[in-house]
MILUM-657251 format. One record per residue (C-alpha): residue in one letter; x, z, y. Coordinates in steps of 0.02 Angstrom, whole numbers, plus 50000, padded with zeros to 5 digits. Each point is the difference from the previous one (the first is absolute). Example, Ala and Ser with C-alpha at 12.3 -4.5 7.8 and 13.67 -1.06 7.14 Angstrom:
! residues 2
+-----+-------+-------+-------+
| res |     u |     w |     v |
+-----+-------+-------+-------+
|   A | 50615 | 50390 | 49775 |
|   S | 50069 | 49967 | 50172 |
+-----+-------+-------+-------+
This chain:
! residues 419
+-----+-------+-------+-------+
| res |     u |     w |     v |
+-----+-------+-------+-------+
|   L | 51382 | 53803 | 50600 |
|   E | 50174 | 50017 | 50075 |
|   R | 49943 | 50058 | 50172 |
|   P | 50070 | 50171 | 50056 |
|   K | 49829 | 50066 | 50051 |
|   L | 49928 | 49960 | 49828 |
|   K | 50149 | 50084 | 49912 |
|   K | 49975 | 50155 | 50108 |
|   I | 49818 | 50010 | 49947 |
|   L | 50049 | 49980 | 49817 |
|   N | 50124 | 50145 | 50014 |
|   I | 49864 | 50112 | 50071 |
|   L | 49884 | 49950 | 49855 |
|   K | 50137 | 50042 | 49875 |
|   L | 50034 | 50171 | 50078 |
|   S | 49815 | 50039 | 49998 |
|   D | 49983 | 49934 | 49821 |
|   S | 49856 | 49888 | 50057 |
|   S | 49883 | 49924 | 49870 |
|   Y | 50004 | 49837 | 50098 |
|   L | 50185 | 49972 | 49967 |
|   K | 49983 | 49930 | 49823 |
|   A | 49866 | 49876 | 50050 |
|   F | 50108 | 49945 | 50145 |
|   D | 50155 | 49982 | 49890 |
|   D | 49900 | 49892 | 49878 |
|   L | 49939 | 49892 | 50143 |
|   A | 50175 | 49985 | 50073 |
|   S | 50069 | 49948 | 49830 |
|   S | 49863 | 49869 | 49985 |
|   I | 50039 | 49933 | 50175 |
|   N | 50186 | 49990 | 49961 |
|   A | 49967 | 49909 | 49837 |
|   G | 49880 | 49881 | 50088 |
|   S | 50129 | 49966 | 50135 |
|   I | 50132 | 49958 | 49871 |
|   E | 49876 | 49887 | 49908 |
|   A | 49948 | 49914 | 50162 |
|   D | 50182 | 49965 | 50046 |
|   D | 50033 | 49927 | 49828 |
|   N | 49841 | 49894 | 50005 |
|   L | 50042 | 49937 | 50173 |
|   K | 50172 | 49947 | 49944 |
|   F | 49927 | 49890 | 49863 |
|   L | 49847 | 49937 | 50094 |
|   K | 50111 | 49941 | 50142 |
|   S | 50065 | 49867 | 49880 |
|   L | 49827 | 49920 | 50008 |
|   Q | 50001 | 49985 | 50188 |
|   E | 50085 | 49829 | 50012 |
|   P | 49898 | 49905 | 49868 |
|   C | 49839 | 50083 | 50060 |
|   K | 50037 | 49942 | 50177 |
|   K | 50022 | 49822 | 49935 |
|   L | 49839 | 50016 | 49901 |
|   E | 49907 | 50057 | 50155 |
|   E | 50049 | 49842 | 50093 |
|   A | 49994 | 49872 | 49858 |
|   E | 49873 | 49864 | 49966 |
|   P | 49923 | 49993 | 49825 |
|   K | 50113 | 49858 | 49940 |
|   E | 50155 | 50100 | 50055 |
|   I | 49951 | 50164 | 49916 |
|   P | 50049 | 49960 | 49818 |
|   S | 50183 | 49980 | 50049 |
|   I | 49998 | 50176 | 50076 |
|   L | 49920 | 50090 | 49852 |
|   P | 50143 | 49999 | 49871 |
|   G | 50116 | 50093 | 50120 |
|   L | 49861 | 50120 | 50048 |
|   L | 49960 | 50040 | 49818 |
|   F | 50185 | 50024 | 49964 |
|   R | 50002 | 50140 | 50129 |
|   V | 49841 | 50076 | 49928 |
|   R | 50083 | 49996 | 49830 |
|   M | 50152 | 50088 | 50072 |
|   I | 49888 | 50138 | 50068 |
|   W | 49917 | 50014 | 49829 |
|   E | 50168 | 50018 | 49911 |
|   R | 50103 | 50102 | 50125 |
|   S | 49886 | 50099 | 50113 |
|   K | 49989 | 50183 | 49954 |
|   Y | 49824 | 50027 | 50067 |
|   Y | 49914 | 49833 | 50036 |
|   N | 50016 | 49932 | 49823 |
|   T | 49832 | 50058 | 49932 |
|   P | 49877 | 49870 | 49931 |
|   E | 49870 | 50054 | 50129 |
|   R | 50116 | 49973 | 50148 |
|   I | 50072 | 49835 | 49939 |
|   S | 49825 | 49936 | 49960 |
|   S | 49945 | 50050 | 50174 |
|   L | 50150 | 49909 | 50074 |
|   L | 49963 | 49841 | 49902 |
|   R | 49817 | 50010 | 50052 |
|   K | 50054 | 50008 | 50182 |
|   I | 50103 | 49842 | 49973 |
|   S | 49845 | 49916 | 49928 |
|   N | 49897 | 50052 | 50149 |
|   E | 50131 | 49934 | 50122 |
|   I | 50006 | 49832 | 49910 |
|   I | 49811 | 49986 | 50011 |
|   K | 50008 | 50046 | 50185 |
|   R | 50129 | 49863 | 50035 |
|   C | 49895 | 49872 | 49907 |
|   K | 49841 | 50049 | 50092 |
|   N | 50090 | 49979 | 50167 |
|   Q | 50045 | 49821 | 49951 |
|   I | 49824 | 49946 | 49950 |
|   S | 49879 | 49943 | 50136 |
|   I | 49816 | 50017 | 49955 |
|   K | 49961 | 49900 | 50158 |
|   D | 50101 | 49854 | 49931 |
|   M | 49906 | 50011 | 49835 |
|   L | 49828 | 49994 | 50082 |
|   D | 50023 | 49891 | 50153 |
|   G | 50182 | 49950 | 50023 |
|   D | 50146 | 49927 | 49903 |
|   V | 49937 | 50019 | 49822 |
|   E | 50153 | 49920 | 49920 |
|   K | 50117 | 50124 | 50089 |
|   C | 49891 | 50143 | 49941 |
|   M | 50010 | 49934 | 49822 |
|   K | 50189 | 49996 | 50011 |
|   D | 50006 | 50178 | 50067 |
|   L | 49882 | 50059 | 49863 |
|   Q | 50103 | 49913 | 49867 |
|   D | 50162 | 50074 | 50069 |
|   S | 49921 | 50173 | 50003 |
|   K | 49934 | 49983 | 49823 |
|   E | 50169 | 49942 | 49935 |
|   C | 50087 | 50140 | 50094 |
|   C | 49893 | 50132 | 49914 |
|   E | 50023 | 49918 | 49831 |
|   E | 50189 | 49997 | 50025 |
|   W | 49997 | 50185 | 50047 |
|   E | 49921 | 50041 | 49832 |
|   K | 50124 | 49889 | 49907 |
|   I | 50150 | 50079 | 50088 |
|   Y | 49936 | 50175 | 49963 |
|   E | 49973 | 49955 | 49816 |
|   K | 50175 | 49926 | 49988 |
|   T | 50074 | 50160 | 50073 |
|   R | 49897 | 50107 | 49882 |
|   L | 50062 | 49902 | 49849 |
|   L | 50181 | 50012 | 50057 |
|   I | 49985 | 50189 | 50012 |
|   A | 49923 | 50006 | 49826 |
|   K | 50137 | 49888 | 49931 |
|   K | 50131 | 50117 | 50069 |
|   G | 49931 | 50136 | 49888 |
|   G | 49982 | 50182 | 50035 |
|   K | 49851 | 50113 | 50019 |
|   R | 49965 | 49965 | 50183 |
|   R | 49899 | 49838 | 50004 |
|   W | 49877 | 49925 | 50123 |
|   D | 49845 | 50039 | 49899 |
|   F | 49896 | 50023 | 50155 |
|   N | 49813 | 49969 | 50011 |
|   Y | 49995 | 49812 | 50034 |
|   G | 49827 | 50006 | 50075 |
|   S | 50046 | 50132 | 50128 |
|   I | 50137 | 49885 | 50068 |
|   F | 49918 | 49829 | 49985 |
|   A | 49811 | 50024 | 49999 |
|   Q | 49990 | 49959 | 50186 |
|   V | 50121 | 49855 | 49978 |
|   D | 49895 | 49923 | 49860 |
|   A | 49844 | 50022 | 50105 |
|   F | 50085 | 49914 | 50146 |
|   I | 50054 | 49854 | 49890 |
|   Q | 49819 | 49979 | 49946 |
|   R | 49944 | 50007 | 50181 |
|   C | 50125 | 49861 | 50041 |
|   N | 49925 | 49897 | 49858 |
|   D | 49826 | 50029 | 50071 |
|   L | 50055 | 49942 | 50173 |
|   L | 50090 | 49849 | 49927 |
|   E | 49834 | 49954 | 49920 |
|   I | 49918 | 50006 | 50171 |
|   C | 50138 | 49892 | 50074 |
|   D | 49980 | 49882 | 49854 |
|   G | 49817 | 49982 | 50043 |
|   Q | 50044 | 49969 | 50182 |
|   L | 50110 | 49853 | 49949 |
|   Q | 49880 | 49932 | 49870 |
|   F | 49829 | 50020 | 50077 |
|   A | 50031 | 50024 | 50187 |
|   R | 50150 | 49880 | 50003 |
|   K | 50100 | 50118 | 50111 |
|   G | 50171 | 49937 | 49945 |
|   S | 50115 | 49874 | 50082 |
|   D | 49911 | 49860 | 49902 |
|   S | 49830 | 50038 | 50073 |
|   Q | 49932 | 49823 | 50021 |
|   L | 49882 | 49928 | 49871 |
|   P | 50063 | 49843 | 49912 |
|   Q | 49899 | 49840 | 50009 |
|   F | 49869 | 49983 | 49863 |
|   G | 49949 | 49821 | 49972 |
|   G | 49847 | 49927 | 49919 |
|   S | 49816 | 50035 | 50025 |
|   K | 50022 | 50183 | 49950 |
|   G | 50138 | 50032 | 50128 |
|   P | 49891 | 50073 | 50140 |
|   E | 49903 | 50107 | 49876 |
|   I | 50163 | 50072 | 49929 |
|   V | 50059 | 50045 | 50175 |
|   N | 49834 | 50084 | 50041 |
|   I | 50006 | 50108 | 49843 |
|   L | 50179 | 50051 | 50036 |
|   E | 49946 | 50055 | 50174 |
|   E | 49856 | 50102 | 49924 |
|   I | 50126 | 50087 | 49886 |
|   K | 50107 | 50039 | 50153 |
|   L | 49852 | 50082 | 50089 |
|   S | 49954 | 50100 | 49844 |
|   F | 50177 | 50066 | 49987 |
|   R | 49997 | 50056 | 50181 |
|   K | 49845 | 50104 | 49965 |
|   H | 50086 | 50087 | 49855 |
|   L | 50156 | 50029 | 50105 |
|   D | 49896 | 50078 | 50140 |
|   K | 49966 | 50147 | 49884 |
|   I | 50187 | 50033 | 49990 |
|   R | 50023 | 49968 | 50185 |
|   G | 49862 | 50124 | 50040 |
|   S | 50080 | 50141 | 49899 |
|   D | 50125 | 50124 | 50072 |
|   Q | 50153 | 49888 | 50009 |
|   D | 50118 | 50147 | 50020 |
|   K | 49948 | 50056 | 49826 |
|   I | 50029 | 49833 | 49914 |
|   L | 50181 | 50040 | 49958 |
|   D | 49963 | 50183 | 49963 |
|   V | 50006 | 50016 | 49811 |
|   K | 49911 | 50167 | 50011 |
|   S | 49846 | 49919 | 50078 |
|   T | 49865 | 49989 | 49867 |
|   K | 49879 | 49897 | 50107 |
|   W | 50116 | 49850 | 49984 |
|   H | 49956 | 49978 | 49817 |
|   D | 49815 | 49977 | 50040 |
|   D | 50035 | 49877 | 50142 |
|   Y | 50124 | 49899 | 49897 |
|   S | 49889 | 49998 | 49845 |
|   A | 49858 | 49920 | 50101 |
|   F | 50121 | 49874 | 50075 |
|   K | 50073 | 49954 | 49831 |
|   N | 49828 | 49968 | 49926 |
|   G | 49966 | 49882 | 50144 |
|   M | 50165 | 49911 | 49965 |
|   K | 49947 | 49970 | 49820 |
|   D | 49842 | 49912 | 50061 |
|   L | 50102 | 49892 | 50119 |
|   D | 50118 | 49954 | 49858 |
|   V | 49852 | 49935 | 49900 |
|   M | 49937 | 49902 | 50151 |
|   Y | 50172 | 49922 | 50023 |
|   L | 50013 | 49948 | 49818 |
|   N | 49827 | 49923 | 50012 |
|   I | 50049 | 49897 | 50152 |
|   I | 50153 | 49935 | 49906 |
|   N | 49888 | 49947 | 49856 |
|   F | 49879 | 49920 | 50122 |
|   A | 50141 | 49902 | 50082 |
|   F | 50071 | 49935 | 49835 |
|   D | 49830 | 49947 | 49935 |
|   S | 50012 | 49844 | 50109 |
|   V | 50179 | 49957 | 49950 |
|   E | 50010 | 49840 | 49897 |
|   T | 50173 | 49927 | 50034 |
|   V | 50177 | 50065 | 49987 |
|   Q | 50026 | 49979 | 50188 |
|   Q | 49843 | 50099 | 50041 |
|   G | 50052 | 50136 | 49878 |
|   V | 50175 | 50014 | 50073 |
|   E | 49933 | 50010 | 50179 |
|   M | 49874 | 50135 | 49952 |
|   L | 50132 | 50096 | 49903 |
|   E | 50120 | 49993 | 50148 |
|   A | 49864 | 50064 | 50117 |
|   F | 49954 | 50151 | 49893 |
|   D | 50180 | 50040 | 49957 |
|   F | 50033 | 50008 | 50188 |
|   L | 49855 | 50122 | 50018 |
|   A | 50036 | 50105 | 49845 |
|   K | 50081 | 50167 | 50042 |
|   R | 49926 | 50124 | 49876 |
|   A | 50065 | 49999 | 49821 |
|   S | 49826 | 49972 | 49927 |
|   I | 49971 | 49848 | 50111 |
|   K | 50174 | 49930 | 49965 |
|   N | 49973 | 50015 | 49813 |
|   Y | 49833 | 49910 | 50012 |
|   V | 50075 | 49859 | 50104 |
|   S | 50136 | 49987 | 49867 |
|   K | 49865 | 49974 | 49869 |
|   K | 49930 | 49857 | 50103 |
|   A | 50172 | 49920 | 49989 |
|   H | 49962 | 49974 | 49814 |
|   F | 49843 | 49906 | 50052 |
|   V | 50099 | 49883 | 50114 |
|   I | 50135 | 49972 | 49868 |
|   E | 49862 | 49955 | 49878 |
|   L | 49938 | 49867 | 50123 |
|   F | 50177 | 49931 | 50000 |
|   N | 50001 | 50001 | 49810 |
|   K | 49837 | 49902 | 49997 |
|   E | 50075 | 49867 | 50113 |
|   L | 50150 | 49987 | 49884 |
|   D | 49884 | 49983 | 49850 |
|   K | 49899 | 49868 | 50092 |
|   A | 50155 | 49896 | 50037 |
|   K | 50060 | 50019 | 49819 |
|   N | 49831 | 49947 | 49931 |
|   E | 49996 | 49847 | 50113 |
|   Y | 50173 | 49953 | 49939 |
|   D | 49957 | 50028 | 49817 |
|   Q | 49838 | 49900 | 50012 |
|   S | 50079 | 49855 | 50093 |
|   I | 50174 | 49987 | 49924 |
|   M | 50000 | 50083 | 49831 |
|   K | 49825 | 49937 | 49950 |
|   K | 50020 | 49831 | 50085 |
|   G | 49861 | 50032 | 50122 |
|   V | 49963 | 49902 | 50158 |
|   I | 50121 | 50022 | 50145 |
|   I | 49944 | 49937 | 50170 |
|   F | 50134 | 49944 | 50121 |
|   P | 50013 | 49861 | 50132 |
|   I | 50010 | 49822 | 49933 |
|   T | 50157 | 49973 | 50104 |
|   H | 50096 | 50111 | 49880 |
|   G | 50067 | 49944 | 49834 |
|   K | 49943 | 50084 | 49840 |
|   Y | 50148 | 50116 | 49978 |
|   S | 50035 | 50031 | 50183 |
|   G | 49814 | 50036 | 50025 |
|   I | 50000 | 50128 | 49859 |
|   A | 50159 | 50080 | 50071 |
|   I | 49923 | 50012 | 50173 |
|   W | 49840 | 50073 | 49926 |
|   I | 50100 | 50133 | 49906 |
|   R | 50099 | 50032 | 50158 |
|   S | 49834 | 50031 | 50091 |
|   L | 49960 | 50136 | 49871 |
|   M | 50170 | 50077 | 50032 |
|   I | 49972 | 50001 | 50188 |
|   R | 49827 | 50074 | 49979 |
|   I | 50056 | 50150 | 49897 |
|   E | 50155 | 50017 | 50110 |
|   N | 49887 | 50027 | 50151 |
|   F | 49906 | 50136 | 49906 |
|   K | 50165 | 50079 | 49953 |
|   K | 50053 | 50003 | 50184 |
|   N | 49844 | 50103 | 50035 |
|   I | 50046 | 50122 | 49862 |
|   D | 50176 | 50014 | 50072 |
|   L | 49921 | 50074 | 50157 |
|   L | 49947 | 50153 | 49900 |
|   T | 50165 | 50090 | 50026 |
|   F | 49909 | 50167 | 49997 |
|   V | 49936 | 49971 | 49823 |
|   D | 50103 | 50070 | 49858 |
|   D | 50107 | 49867 | 49915 |
|   G | 49937 | 50057 | 49831 |
|   I | 49824 | 49944 | 50046 |
|   K | 50058 | 49827 | 50055 |
|   R | 50135 | 49969 | 49870 |
|   P | 49893 | 49932 | 49853 |
|   A | 49910 | 49876 | 50114 |
|   L | 50164 | 49944 | 50081 |
|   E | 50080 | 49975 | 49830 |
|   K | 49849 | 49897 | 49949 |
|   Y | 50020 | 49898 | 50160 |
|   D | 50185 | 49968 | 49967 |
|   S | 49962 | 49946 | 49821 |
|   L | 49864 | 49879 | 50057 |
|   Q | 50109 | 49927 | 50138 |
|   Q | 50140 | 49975 | 49874 |
|   R | 49881 | 49912 | 49882 |
|   F | 49940 | 49881 | 50137 |
|   R | 50178 | 49968 | 50058 |
|   H | 50057 | 49966 | 49823 |
|   H | 49861 | 49871 | 49974 |
|   I | 50049 | 49903 | 50156 |
|   M | 50185 | 50003 | 49956 |
|   E | 49978 | 49975 | 49811 |
|   E | 50116 | 49866 | 49930 |
|   K | 49872 | 49916 | 49886 |
|   Y | 49886 | 49990 | 50151 |
|   K | 50135 | 49903 | 50091 |
|   S | 50026 | 49891 | 49846 |
|   S | 49817 | 49953 | 49993 |
|   W | 50009 | 49955 | 50183 |
|   R | 50154 | 49892 | 49973 |
|   T | 49916 | 49909 | 49856 |
|   E | 49852 | 49959 | 50109 |
|   V | 50114 | 49921 | 50132 |
|   K | 50119 | 49917 | 49876 |
|   E | 49974 | 49832 | 50081 |
|   Y | 50113 | 50064 | 50138 |
|   E | 50162 | 49962 | 49910 |
|   D | 50106 | 49985 | 50154 |
|   I | 50123 | 50146 | 49997 |
|   E | 49995 | 50027 | 50187 |
|   V | 49810 | 50007 | 49998 |
|   R | 49999 | 50119 | 49850 |
|   S | 50125 | 50117 | 50082 |
|   K | 49888 | 50012 | 50153 |
|   L | 49848 | 50033 | 49892 |
|   D | 50092 | 50147 | 49922 |
|   L | 50008 | 50088 | 50169 |
|   S | 49893 | 50156 | 50012 |
|   L | 49865 | 49988 | 50133 |
|   I | 49920 | 50167 | 49963 |
|   H | 50106 | 50153 | 50029 |
|   I | 49953 | 50147 | 49889 |
+-----+-------+-------+-------+
């Protein structure tokens, strides 16, 4: 507009009173105004250059630390920019940030790892990406509330869906893919702990065979995902994914039922505390999905109940033999009172061995074990008290009163059984 040739033409149009002059003047004014606006917008948008550059190179777990500073600059544009402070433009800017975050997360996630590679790494990347997107929404909401708290008419009352609809869809896609990875660990045993534990007993081989059948069934369901367009798996705009994933998820539900049935089948043959603990350890080692873990936890109640029954059995034997003066069988080489003490000690050792098995269940919640362990402690204390009871010692001394020699009596008072 400042070129000499253009000014010369304009002078000629003025002298000739051309009808084109007004239209040109209006256009020139619009161009000048647009130029001023562009310069002002550029001045403010340049403030985003540094944090956006960091965002472009960041991994998902690093992104949340960048976002507060980035939003601070967006807020500055909203409050101070003369032209770029409209709701439409700020919403568009925030939507672009959302899209860039999704892009960075997608670059981190390997579909190849999920299907045929390092499943546990893929799960970590998916979890990091999911948490990154959730943090983005929290940071935005915190900023929005701070602006509202400050007061004034200009608040961030933007359309939430226009900014975060894609983010929410991506979070859900991450959850879907985590479900697939979960199935890989549970049914295909693709994790670092991929070896089957040893299953004892006559049902052991049958349990292993059923677990292998479940593994093959899962592979067939996964082949449907593997056969889809893998480039579209992370594309939240792809509608075909929902059909593929829905079919896969229905298959997973069937496999869950099969897995719970095999757990029931395995525990049907459990009769002792030791067998129960070994079976519980095996399935806890295999349990990866929440539904399977919860079911294994329920079986812990079954094993604790076996322990309770052993405690009750020992208590009943004691009550029948000691409290009701029943028959106690012990070697003839033992005296009456020493024989009874050794017999009670055998009960203590028996339930102590069961308790050692229960102590191996470190993965079972203490609240499940606590009542049985308190019952065990109470019973052990009762047995110990009987052996060490003073009137019990007095009865024993009366029986051997013919040993009046002090030296002999002092030796007889020595404890031979350590409790």
